[in-house]
N, C-alpha and C positions, 0 to 999 in steps of 0.2 A: 734390151740389148741383144743384138744378134751377132755374137762372136763365134766364128767357126761353124755356122750353120751350113750343112752339106747338102748340095742339090744333086742333080743327076749327072753333073759334069765330072769328067775324069780329073783326078788331082793335079795332073800336069797341064790341064787345059785352062789356062788363065788368060783372060782377055786383057792385054796390055794397052789397048787403044786409049783408055782413060788416062793413063800415066802422063802423057804429054799435055793433057788438058788441065790437070790439077796444078794450081799455083800454090806456092808456100803461103801459109797463114801470115797475117800481119805480125811482124816482129821476128819471124823465122826466116832463115836464109835459104833453106831447101826443103824438099818433100822427101820423106823417108818411107811413108806408108800411105796407101791410097785405098779407097773402098773397093771391094770386090763383091759383086753380087753372088750370092750363095756361099760366100766365105765369111766376109765381115763388112758390115756397113755401119757399124757403131762410130758415130762422129767423135764421141768422147774417147774411145780406145785409140782411134787413129790420131786424134789430137795429142794424146799422151805419147804415142810412139814418135810423132814428129818432134815434140818438145824434147824427148829423151835423146833422139838422134842429133838435134841441133845443139844440145848441151854437151855433146861429145860422148854420150853413153855407149853407143855402138863402137866408136873408135877405141874407147877404153877397154871394152870387152875383147875386141879383136887384138889389141896390144897385149893383153894378158895371155890370150890363147897363143899368140905368136911367140912371145918371149918366155912364157912359163913362170913369170914372177908376179907375185902379189905385192902391193906397195909395202906394207909393214909386216906381212905375215910369212915371208919366206917363199918357198917353192909352191907351185901349183899342184895340188893333189888331184888324183883322178876324180874323186867325188866332186870337188869344187869345179874342175874342168867340165864334168858332166852337167852340172847346174848352169854354168856359163854357156855351154853349148846349147842347152835347152832354151835359155833366155834368148839367144840370138837366132836360133833356127825355128822355133815354134811359130813365130809370126811370119814365116817366110812367104806365105801366100798373099800377104798384103804389102810386102815391100815393093817400093817403086823399082821399076826395071833398071834404072841407073844405079841404085844401091846394089842390086844383085849383080850387075855387070862389074861394078868396081870391087865388090867384096866377096861374092859367092865362092869363087875359087880359093881365095885367101882363107876364108873360114873353114872350108873343107880340108885344105891342106894343113892348116894349123892343127886342127883336131886330129887328123891322121898322124901327123908327125909327133904330136904329144903322146898319143897312144902307143905308137911303135917304139918310142924312146923311153917309155915308162919302165921303171925298175921292176924286177920280179916282186920285191917287197910291196911296192905300191899296188901292184895288181892283186896280190894276196890280200892286202888290207881292204880292197874294194869287195872282194868275195866274202869277207867276214861281215860286212855291213849288210 
């Protein structure tokens, strides 16, 4: 498996030409992740990313980040927010350009808004961890 293998390319230099050529897998409505040479070409990883996206996983994470509420657990803590932010941002280099266009700004703004509106107590609690 070659996940996150780094080549000589700049981190921001992603070739999006392939995005328009990749079709959704059978049974899936859309493409969320595509192979990127020197980044990730693992078909299994990309398959799981696409299944997760088509099952509404990314929408659920974004909803929690935007609204700050977990289903049965109450408010979103800074630590949990950090974990969710990592889950949705770490694979950013393999996201399909349409997903980034639709959600990139929302993800960034949601995280920023959560951090800026965090209480002093929640910020202190993170420092203790």
